[in-house]
ROTOR-561637 format. One record per residue (C-alpha): residue in one letter; z negated, y, x. Coordinates in steps of 0.05 Angstrom, whole numbers, plus 32768, in hexadecimal, padded with zeros to 4 digits. Layout:
aZYX...
***
This chain:
x7ED2816C817Ax7EB481518139x7ECA810D8121x7F0D811080FFx7F10810680B3x7F4980F08086x7F538104803Dx7F8880FA8009x7F9981327FD8x7FC281277F98x7FF7815D7F95x8016817D7F59x805481A77F51x808381877F82x80CB81827F6Ax80F181677FA5x80E8814A7FEAx80ED818F800Ax80AD81A27FE4x808881688007x80A5817D804Bx808D81C5803Fx804681B0802Fx8046817F8069x805F81B2809Bx802D81E58087x7FF281B58086x800381A180CDx7FFF81EB80E3x7FB681F180CAx7F8181F38102x7F5E81B18109x7F93818780E5x7FA8814E8112x7FD9812B80E2x7FF68137809Dx8025810E8071x803D8123802Cx805F80EF8001x808C810B7FCAx808E80C87FA4x804280BC7FA1x803581087F9Fx7FFD81027FD0x7FEC81258012x7FC580FF8047x7FA5812C807Bx7F7D811B80B9x7F53815780D2x7F18817080F9x7EE2818580C5x7EC681B780F6x7F0881DF80F3x7F2081D880ABx7F1281B5806Ax7F2D81A18026x7F2281E68008x7F4E8207803Bx7F8281D18031x7F8081DB7FE5x7F8682267FEEx7FC2821D801Cx7FE581EC7FECx7FDA82207FB4x7FF782577FDEx8034822E7FEAx803F82297F9Ex802381E57F91x7FE281C97F78x7FAD81947F84x7FA081687F47x7F5A816F7F2Ex7F32814B7EF6x7EFB81677ECAx7EBB81427EBAx7E8281557E88x7E4381327E9Bx7E0481327E6Ex7DC9813C7E9Ex7D8281287E90x7D41813D7EB3x7D4E81887EBAx7D0E81B17EABx7D2481F77EBEx7D6182217ED5x7D5082117F1Dx7D5F81C97F0Fx7DA581DB7EF8x7DAF82057F38x7D9781CB7F64x7DC8819A7F45x7E0181CD7F49x7DF381DE7F91x7DF281947FA7x7E3081827F80x7E5781BB7F9Fx7E49819F7FE4x7E6D815E7FD4x7EB481537FEFx7EE8815A7FB9x7EBD81847F89x7EE581C27F77x7EB781E27F42x7E7381D47F24x7E4F81F37EEBx7E0B81D77ED4x7DEF81F37E93x7DA481EC7E8Ax7DA881FC7E3Fx7DDC81C87E2Ex7DC581977E64x7E0B818B7E7Ax7E30818E7EBDx7E7981A27EBCx7E9C818D7EFAx7EE481967F14x7EF481667F4Cx7F2D81467F74x7F2F80FE7F5Dx7F4880E27FA0x7F0B80FD7FC4x7ED280F37F93x7EC580CC7F53x7E9680C77F19x7E6780957F3Ex7E6080C47F7Ax7E5081007F4Cx7E1F80D77F24x7DFD80BD7F63x7DF681027F7Fx7DD4811C7F3Fx7DA480E17F42x7D9680EC7F8Bx7D7C81327F7Ex7D4D81177F4Ax7D71811D7F07x7D9880EB7EDBx7DDC80E37EB8x7DDD80CB7E70x7E0F80927E6Bx7E3E80837E32x7E5180CB7E22x7E9A80DC7E12x7EC080F27E4Dx7E8F80DC7E80x7EBA80A67EA1x7F0380B57EA8x7F2780757EB5x7F5880957EE4x7F4B80E07EEFx7F8880EA7F1Bx7FB480C67EE9x7F9A80F47EB3x7FAA81317EDCx7FF181147EE8x7FF981067E9Fx7FE6814D7E8Ex801B81677EBCx804F81377E9Ex803A814C7E57x804681947E68x808D81827E85x809A815C7E45x808981997E1Ax80B681C67E44x80EE81927E3Fx80EC818F7DF3x80ED81DD7DEFx812981DC7E1Dx814C81A67DF4x813F81CC7DB3x815B820C7DCDx819381F17DF9x81B581C57DC6x81C881FE7D97x81E182277DD3x820B81EE7DE9x822881E37DA3x8238822D7D9Bx825882307DDFx828381F27DD3x8297820C7D8Fx82AD824D7DACx82D2822B7DE5x82F781FD7DB4x830882377D86x82DD821F7D4Ex82B782617D50x82D782A47D60x82C382CA7DA0x829382FD7D83x825A83287D9Cx822883087D6Ex823882C37D8Bx822A82D97DD2x81EA82FC7DBDx81D382BD7D98x81DF82947DD5x81BA82C67DFFx817E82C47DD0x817A82797DD5x818982727E1Fx815782A77E38x8118827F7E26x813682427E47x8146826C7E86x8102828A7E8Fx80D1825F7E69x80EC82187E72x810A822A7EB6x80D182567ECCx80B482247EFBx80F682227F23x80F1826E7F2Ex80A782677F43x80B7822C7F70x80F282507F90x80C9828E7F9Dx809082687FBDx80C1823F7FE8x80E7827A8001x80A5829F800Dx80918265803Bx80D382658062x80F282278040x81228218800Ax811C81DF7FD8x813D81C57F98x811C81FD7F70x8146822F7F98x8188820B7F87x817782077F3Dx8160824E7F39x819D82697F5Dx81CE823E7F34x81B2824B7EF1x81A482957EFFx81EB82A17F16x820782847ED2x81D182A87EA9x81D482EE7EC8x821F82EF7ECCx822082DF7E80x81ED83187E75x821A83477E9Cx825683327E71x822C833D7E33x821683837E46x825A83967E66x829183747E3Fx82C5838E7E6Ex82AF835C7EA4x82CC83217E7Dx82CA82FA7E3Cx82A982B87E4Fx825E82B27E52x823A82757E72x81F882747E4Dx8201822B7E39x820C821B7E83x81CD823C7E9Bx81A4821D7E62x81C381D87E6Cx81B681DA7EB8x816B81E77EADx816381B67E72x818A817D7E90x816481827ED1x812481867EAAx813A81467E85x814981257EC8x8106813B7EE7x80DE81217EACx810280DE7EACx80F780DC7EF6x80AD80E97EEEx80A880B17EBBx80CE80817EEAx80A280977F25x806680867EFBx808180407EF3x808880387F3Ex803C803B7F45x8032800A7F09x801B7FD27F36x7FE27FF97F57x7FCE80137F15x7FCA7FCC7EFCx7F9E7FB97F39x7F6F7FF37F28x7F6A7FD97EE0x7F537F947EF6x7F0D7FAB7F06x7EDC7F9B7ECDx7EB47FD47EB2x7E707FAE7EAAx7E4D7F727ECAx7E167F457EAFx7DDD7F477EE3x7D9F7F1B7EE5x7D647F487EF5x7D1C7F357EEEx7D337EF57ECAx7D567F1E7E95x7DA27F237E8Ax7DBA7F6B7E82x7DFE7F8B7E7Dx7E067FC57EAFx7E407FF07EC7x7E637FCD7F01x7E5280087F2Dx7E077FF87F26x7E0F7FB17F43x7DF37FAF7F8Bx7DFB7F7A7FC1x7DCA7F427FB6x7DCB7F487F6Ax7DD37F087F42x7E0E7F0F7F12x7E1C7EE07ED9x7E667ED37EC7x7E787EAC7E88x7EB97E857E7Dx7EF47EB37E6Fx7ED37EF17E8Ex7EE87F177ECDx7EBD7F147F0Bx7EA27F5B7F12x7E957F5A7F5Ex7EA17F317F9Cx7E6C7EFD7FA9x7E557EB57FB7x7E4B7E807F82x7E007E707F7Ax7E057E417F42x7E3A7E217F15x7E807E077F1Ex7EBF7E227F03x7F0A7E307F0Fx7F1A7E787F1Ex7F5E7E997F13x7F6C7EC37F50x7FB77ECE7F41x7FAF7F187F34x7F9B7F227F7Dx7FBB7EE87FA4x7FF87EDB7F7Bx7FE67E917F78x7FEB7E757F30x7FBC7E397F38x7F727E467F29x7F447E3A7F64x7F087E0B7F5Dx7EC57E2D7F6Ex7E807E0D7F7Ax7E3F7E267F97x7E497E497FDBx7E927E5B7FCFx7EA77EA27FD2x7EC57EC57F95x7EEE7F067F8Ex7EE07F3C7F5Bx7F137F487F24x7F287EFE7F24x7F1E7ED57EE3x7EEB7E9E7ED8x7F127E697EB2x7EE07E327E9Fx7E977E2C7EB4x7E5D7E5D7EB5x7E527E7A7EFBx7E167E9C7F1Bx7E2D7EC47F56x7E0A7EEE7F89x7E2C7F337F93x7E417F3D7FDCx7E747F767FDAx7E767FAC7FA5x7E997FEE7F98x7EC580067FD2x7EB37FC87FFCx7ED07F967FCBx7F107F717FD8x7F337F937F9Ex7F1F7FD87FB6x7F397FC77FFCx7F7A7FAD7FDFx7F847FED7FB8x7F7680187FF6x7FA77FEF801Fx7FDE7FF57FEBx7FD1803F7FE3x7FD48049802Dx801480228032x8034804A7FF9x801F808B8018x803A807C805Cx8082808D8074x80B18056808Bx80DA806680CAx811A806080A2x8103809E807Cx810980CB80B8x815380D780B0x814B80EA8066x8113811A807Ax813D813B80AEx81798143807Dx814A815D8046x813081928074x817681B3807Dx8197819C803Bx818781D8800Fx819C820E8042x81DB81E5804Dx81EB81E18003x81E0822D7FFAx8210823A8034x824482098014x823B822E7FD0x824682727FEFx828482598013x829D823B7FD2x8295827E7FAFx82B782A57FE7x82EE82717FEFx830082717FA4x82FA82BC7F9Ex831E82D47FDCx834A82987FF0x835582767FADx835982B97F89x833B82967F4Bx831382D27F37x82C982E07F36x82B982B47EFAx82DB82767F14x82BC82807F5Ax8278828B7F3Cx827C824C7F10x829282207F4Bx8259823D7F74x8228822C7F3Ex824281E57F3Ax823781DB7F84x81F081F77F81x81DD81CA7F46x81FF81897F58x81DE81837F9Dx81A281547F98x816E81547FCFx813E812E7FA2x816480EC7FA8x815C80EF7FF4x811280FB7FEEx810780C37FBCx8134808E7FDCx80FF8071800Bx80B9807E7FEDx80CB80657FA6x80E580227FC1x80A7801C7FEEx8078802B7FB3x80977FF57F87x809E7FC37FBFx80577FC97FD6x803F7FC57F90x80697F877F83x804C7F697FC2x80047F787FABx80127F537F6Bx80267F167F95x7FEC7F1A7FC6x80177F3B7FFDx7FF87F7B801Ax801E7FA78049x7FF27FD48075x8027800A807Bx80718019806Fx8082800B80B7x80697FC280B1x80937FBC8071x80D17FD58095x80C67FAE80D5x80BE7F6B80AFx81087F70809Bx811D7F6C80E3x80F47F2F80F7x81177EF98121x80DC7ECE8137x809E7EB88111x80637E9F8139x80317E748113x7FEB7E68812Cx7FDD7E1F811Dx7F967E1F8108x7F897E3E80C3x7FD27E5080BCx7FF97E0F80BEx7FBC7DE380B8x7F7F7DEB808Dx7F547E0280C7x7F1E7DD080B2x7F237D9780E2x7EFD7D5680D7x7EE77D1E8106x7F137CE28100x7EFD7CB7813Cx7EBF7CAE8166x7EC97C7E81A1x7E917C6F81D3x7EA57C588219x7E8A7C138229x7E777C27826Fx7E4B7C608258x7E1C7C338232x7E107C6A81FEx7E1B7C5581B5x7E4F7C768189x7E1D7C98815Cx7DF77CB38198x7E387CCF81B6x7E437CF38174x7DFB7D09816Ex7DF97D2881B4x7E3C7D4A81ABx7E287D668166x7DE57D7E8180x7E0A7DA281B8x7E3C7DC08188x7E047DDF815Dx7E0A7E1D8189x7E557E22817Fx7E7D7E468148x7EBE7E218157x7EDE7DFA811Ex7EE07DBB8147x7E967DC18155x7E8A7DC8810Cx7EB17D8980FDx7E877D62812Fx7E467D7B8110x7E5F7D6B80CAx7E717D2580E0x7E2D7D1A8100x7E087D3280C1x7E347D058095x7E1A7CCA80BCx7DD17CE380B5x7DC67CF08100x7D8B7D1A8114x7DA57D55813Dx7D7E7D788175x7D7F7DC28186x7DA97DCF81C3x7D8F7DF48200x7DB67E1D8235x7DF27E1C8206x7E337E3A8224x7E797E3E8204x7EB57E3E8232x7EEF7E608210x7F277E3181FEx7F087DF78222x7EC67DE08202x7E7B7DE68209x7E427DD28236x7DF97DCC8222x7DB67DA7822Dx7DA27D7781F6x7D5D7D5781F9x7D5E7D5C8245x7DA57D40824Cx7DE17D688265x7E197D658231x7E607D7E823Cx7E907D7B8201x7ED97D918208x7F1D7D8B8225x7F307D698266x7F357DAC828Ax7EEC7DB9827Dx7ED77D748298x7F007D8082D7x7EE07DC482E0x7E9A7DA282D9x7EAD7D6E830Ex7EAA7D3482DBx7ED57CF982ECx7F0A7CEA82BAx7EFE7CAC828Ex7F187C95824Ax7F5C7CB78254x7F7E7C7F822Ex7F537C8F81F1x7F647CD881F7x7FB07CC881FDx7FAE7C9B81BFx7F8A7CCE8193x7FB87D0681ABx7FF67CDC819Cx7FDB7CD78154x7FDA7D22814Fx7F907D288158x7F667D548183x7F407D2881B6x7EFD7D4481CCx7EDC7D248207x7E8F7D1E8208x7E6D7D1A824Bx7E227D0C8253x7DFD7D188295x7E3D7D1E82BDx7E637CE282A0x7E937CD88268x7E6F7CB7822Dx7EA47CB881F7x7EDE7CD981D4x7EDF7CF9818Ex7F207CFF8167x7F277D3C813Ax7F617D4A810Bx7F747D8A80E5x7F9D7D7C80A9x7FDC7DA28098x7FDA7DD1805Ex7FFF7DBD801Fx80427DE0801Ex80427DF48066x80817DCB8075x80A57DEB8039x808F7E30804Ex80AA7E258095x80EB7E098079x80F27E49804Fx80E87E74808Cx811F7E5080AFx814D7E598073x81407EA3807Cx815E7E9E80C0x811D7EA380E6x81067E7C8124x80C07E5C811Ax80917E528153x804D7E2E814Fx80177E4B817Ex7FD77E22818Bx7FA27E1481BFx7FA87DC981B1x7FC77D9C81E4x80127D8F81E4x800F7D4A81C2x7FE37D638188x800D7DA08180x804F7D798180x80337D48814Bx80217D81811Cx80627DA5812Ax80887D678119x80657D6180D6x80787DA780C1x80BC7DAD80E1x80B07DDF8119x80DA7DD68157x80BC7E0B8184x80747DFE819Ax80477E2481C9x800B7DF681D6x7FCC7DFD8201x7FCC7E4881FAx7F867E678207x7F6F7E9981D3x7F757ED38204x7FBD7EC08213x7FD87EC081CEx7FEB7F0981D0x800F7EFE8213x80377EC581F4x804C7EF281BBx80607F2881EDx808A7EF68214x80AF7EE381D4x80BC7F2E81C5x80D67F3B820Bx80FF7EFA8217x81097ED981D3x810A7E8C81CBx81487E7981F0x81337E958233x81067E69825Cx81207E8C8299x810C7ED0827Fx81547EE68273x81527EE98228x815B7F2081F4x81207F4581D4x810A7F288192x80E67F468157x80A87F1A814Fx80767F0F8118x80337EEE8126x80117ECB80ECx7FC67EBB80F6x7F827EBC80D6x7F4C7EBE810Cx7F297EEE813Ax7F4D7ECF8175x7F907EE38153x7F7F7F2D814Fx7F9D7F3F8194x7FDB7F178184x7FE27F36813Ex7FDD7F7B815Fx80117F698195x80447F4D8164x80787F7C8144x805C7F668100x80177F4580FDx800D7F1B80BFx7FC57F0780ADx7FB57ECC807Fx7F847EE8804Dx7F527EB18050x7F457EC3809Ax7F1A7EF980B8x7F147F4380AAx7F267F5180F5x7F6A7F3080EEx7F787F5680ADx7F677F9880CDx7F977F8A8106x7FD27F6F80DDx800A7F9580BEx800E7F638084x7FD57F3D8062x7FE17EFF8037x7FA87EFB8004x7FB97EB47FEEx7FB17E958032x7FF17E6D8026x80287E69805Cx805C7E708025x80467EB98020x80667EC78064x80AE7EBB804Ax809D7EE0800Ax80867F1D8032x80C67F1D805Cx80F17F13801Dx80CE7F4F7FFCx80D87F7A803Cx81227F68803Cx81287F7A7FF3x81047FBC7FFCx812E7FD08038x816D7FBC8014x81577FEA7FDAx814880238009x818C801D802Bx81AE801D7FE6x818680597FD1x819680808012x81E0806D800Cx81E280867FC4x81BE80C77FD6x81EB80D78010x822B80BD7FEDx821B80E67FAEx821381277FD3x824B811B8005x827C810B7FCBx8267813A7F94x8257817A7FB9x82A2817D7FCEx82B6816C7F87x828D81A77F6Dx82A881D57FA4x82EE81C07F94x82E881DD7F4Dx82EE819A7F29x82B081AA7F00x82C981F07EEEx82D081E27EA3x828C81C17E9Ex825E81D87ED6x822181BC7EAEx823A81767EBFx822281857F06x81DA818A7EECx81E381497EC6x81FC81277F06x81C381437F2Fx8190812A7EFEx81B080E57EFBx81B080DF7F48x816480E27F4Cx815A80B27F10x818B80807F2Fx8161807E7F6Fx812080737F4Ax813A80407F1Ax815C801A7F52x811980167F75x80F87FFF7F35x81257FC07F37x80F77FA77F6Dx80C27F9B7F37x80E97F5D7F22x80F67F457F69x80EF7EFA7F6Fx80C27EE57FAA
***
């Protein structure tokens, strides 16, 4: 089997959650498709498939057959370098091979390429690069060349069409309603001309404004499903065609319900339009992130500064950033000092000082000094691009709590149709209310039922919540992590880099008198041996030796012993640096234990240095606690969480740090490979079970290093500190961009807020239908069945606006 691919397609034409379920079900049936998820709120389909068996064209065709569409954008590119018609054919042929390209037309006479493409699969830069790769050029600066957000433009065109239809509906429905009410109140006599006037006004509403509901209902029924379109088409058609029958055959009755059919369609169109606008606001945060990227960069090439599109910056380029400008790419500071505002990505309000050698992130703002930076990550590899991908993936994923709503949505419409038929039969045969009354009550049931609220309850809250998190430097990998974080009971904090700065420094160097090796020589030999190590403690020893101006030698036969220390040959001498366990394993007699005990009592890590088989001295190293760590831990406790500190340090050192920050539960002397096992033990036994008889706990692991990755994966929720390694971020369910421990409590608070909103939405969606469907069936809306349409429209709007409240959540 070929390697599996995953694509995201922007879907148009969905009107309810059942539409997304229909598309998802049919995509899963396609040969070669291994997974498919369609999100009604984001209007996107994510599909994993085998390219050898199917492709995007087949998926697009299937979606079209189902009655929906895939959003496309159009681009007109002025092309240079063509010399004959064959050049145009070459460009056209190569562009057509690109993923996401739907149609291409290259005109040699006008020297323009017209391209229809799917914006989630390909963009302007890809198309421009392909044209350049085949030997031609694209003329920059032409109108229409660079759409800021092609998908957003396609969505806006769809919304604009709905808006036009809405105003046509309002313009025609208002006079129908006024004529109907005037007739009902006796202000106008019942006359044939009045009914014909209402017919003339209501007919365009029924078949022009409401045409999409007939089309959608036909497509849904053709594919063996039933959606909201079916309910609206049935309800409005029953009122409309009954009224037509009365108009043509006056003996059937006197009352016509043209105002009811027109109001049903127009009110639902109003609700759908407002829902679309509100849904657009749910993705405002990610749109804001996309808008952070600067358009151009000032690059130094051949000694000359030149402004180029940010897409033309490559790793290794030198970029000049003046005060007040945004950094166009990720990079390292080559020259200059400044304060950089990173709040738009990390949520931290204070600017961060930058000097040569410091990393900087694209889209952040240079506040004060002139900076020269070397570009390291550009385009799709930049931090901003990765954040956007992570947020989009989280918004497109389904939370486990959504499963119930999906199951209900799948059978909801057939259930409502059955209830509507029973309502008609009950009123006609049992209640003997007559055909008209039975029909009106049936229409009310069909129209008042709202499957949309069920479909929107979860994804809209997740969209707003993940967007709000991104604004505060909190990135959820998927919806499951967001939901799981609400259930946490225990938070395990890796000490180094999480509670402490992770940048230890040497505080003491003590030479043993019996060894007859001076203090500086002890430090020099230890630092020389540590030159082969990447451990933070080894780095601290090296930095201390360099600070004293000691000349270091290159180590030979270097070997690191995980969690214990190192051994090496330095200038012909055998040097062992590490913990007591390592010295015991090496057969070196214990000496200087009183020094070790004293340093450990002070909360420092004591590293013993042995030279040629004998202890020569002890080095004390301390890692300082991060500012705000104690407050952050206190906030976690106020949230009702148990906090555990996990470290490879000895018990005394660990206890000293724990006392500083207020942690009662400490797991010390844990080897890197055992961290995951300790997390698993907490999950299985909890904290209050040393005998193994405890209850299972939901555990979060917070870490930042490579050694944390297995523990992050083992935990129910892995939380990676953003200043750490890419490995940890890939493994974690939550990433904190700021690197501050306070972000953990904010992430949990956000998760609880999102889940609370989802539960409110689901309660409303179920409560609304459970309460109002019987109200409609009971005939309580008989005199004004159009109120059912108003209630249905309000139900969806309530769910979306309730989710939008999360935009103002305090974290």
